[in-house]
N, C-alpha and C positions, 0 to 999 in steps of 0.2 A: 556765730555772728562775727562780723568784721570789726575792726578797731573803732570806726565812727559810731556804730551802734552801742558798743561798750562804753565809749566816752559819754554818749547821751544818757546812759543808765547810771553814770557815775561810779562804775566798778573798775577793778583792776584789769589791766590788759595783758594778755599773754597769747599772742597769735602768730601765725606765720603768713608771710606775703611773698609774692613773686614780683621782682622788678621787671621792667620792660626788656632788659637784656637777658632775662632768664635767671638771674641770681636770686637765691632764696634768702629772705630776711626774717629774722626773729624780732618781733615787735613787742616790747614790754612797756607798760605805762602804769604810773601810780597817780591817783587824783590828789590834788593839794586842797588845802582848806578853802582857797578862793575859787575853786571849781575848775582851775586849769590842770593840765597834766604835765608830768615829766615823762617823756617818752624816749626810750633808747632803741636804736636799730642795730642789730648785729648780723653781719653777713655769715650765714651758716651753710653756704653752698658746699664748701669742701667737706663739712661734716655729713651733710645729706648724701653727697656722692660716695663717701666712705661707707656709710650705713648701707647704701644700695649695693655697693661692691661686696660687702660682707654677706649680705642676704643672698646675692647671686652665687657667691662662693659656697655658702652653706647649702644652697639648693643643688648646685652641681655635685658637691661631695655626697649629699644624700642620694642623688640619682646614681652616682657611681657605685656606692655601697649597695644600693638595692639591686644593681645590675650584676654584681659579682656573684658567681655561682657558689663560691664558698660561703658558709655561714660566718658572720662576724659578730662577736659578742664582747661587750666591754663590761668589766666588773671593777668594783672598788676594793679597797684594802680589807673590808669586812666580808667580801664575797658577794655583795649584793649586785644584781645585774642593773647596769645603767643605760645600756643601749642594746638594740636587738634588730638585726637587719631582716629584710624580707626573706633572704635565703635561709636565715635561722628559723623563720616561721615555717617555711616549706620543709626543712629538715626535721624539726622537732615537733611540729604540729601545734605549737603554742603561738598565740598572737602576742604582740608586744605588751598589750594591756594585761595579759595573764602572767607575765614573768617579770616585768620591770619592778625593781625594788625587792624582789624575792632572791633568796640565796641560790647561787649557782649549783648547789648540791642537788637541786631539783632535776638537773640534767644528767646526773651521774648515778649509775647503779652501784650497789655495794660490791666490793669494799671501798671503791674510790670515793663514794659519797662521804663516808665517815672520816676518811683520811685527808680530805681536801683542805679542811681548816688547818690541819697540822702542816701541810705543804706551804700554805701562804704564810703562816706564822713563822715557820722556820726560815723562809726566804726573807721576810721583813727583818728578822732579828740578825741573821747571819749573812744574807746575800747569796746563800747557797740554796739551790732548788733543783728538784728532779724534773721540773716541767718548764720553767721560765727560760726562754732562749733556746729551747730545743723543740724538735718535732717528735711526736710519739704516736703510735697506733694504739688506741684505746677503745673501749665501748662506751657509748653514750646511751641515754634513756629517752625514748620517744614518749610523747604524752599518753599514748595508748598502752605503754608498758613494754613495747618491743625494745630489744637491745640493738643498737646500730653501731657497726664498726666504723670508726672515723679516724682520720689523721688530724692530730691536734697540734697547733703551734701557738705558743703564748709569748707575747712581748710586753715590755713595760713602757709606760708613758707617764710623764709628769705634766700636770697643769697647775702652775703655781706651786703651792705646798702639797697639793694632792697627788697621790700616786694611783694610777689606774693600770689595769691589765687588759690587753686586747687578745682575745682568742679567735684564731682563724681555724675553722673546722671544715674538713672536707669529707663528704660521704664516701665510704669505701664499699658500700653494699654492691654496687654494680661490678666493681673489680672482683669481689668474692664470687659473684654469680658467674663471671667470665672464667675464673679459675676452676669453678666446679664444672662448667661446661667443657673446658679443656681436659680436665681429669676424666670426665665421663667419656669424652670422645676417644681419648687415648686407650682407655680400658676396653671400649667397644671394638676399636680397630685391632687391638692386641688379641682379643678373643676371636674375632672373625678371621684373623690371619693364622692363629695358632692351629685351628682345626684342619684347614686344607694342608698346611705345612706338615702336620703330623701324618696325614694320609700319604703325601708325597714321600716323606721319609720312610714310611712303611713299605711303599711300593719299591723304592730303591733298594731297600733291604732284601726284599724278595728277589 
């Protein structure tokens, strides 16, 4: 309801209105004992524009992260997953609802799973780590139990007093398949060439 209707009901007022020039006003009013109101008008146009800009920025960032081919996962200092990109869903087979607030050990096969907490604890205490700030090729664990070869890079981010870790994970499965195809091709060509060359060598010997 608008301010006039609230005044008629004798209740407090806290509404927003738009001026003819487009400015957004916050209208607050308190009834007095004699039935009149004390009403304040505050121009909140800049605040509304800022909120809209932040929403737009968050929407763009979300779209960018969802469009990136690499999986992007954010975890906190205790190892709990706080964000999960669409690419992470495709790579690991888990939806965001299945992994958020769960420990990242879920994505690691042994022995990395058991050692993970020690890595984070050592890094938080000493600043030294085997993973943070580096890229490594490791095995990750799919929801169905398959082991996935991945390239893992972890960086640190601070939000106020909180420290978060961002994992960027690239699937290396296709690269391994290509390497296997190359190896198989070389072996086949080598075998196919070896037989006729042996015959030619024998003929020359005769």
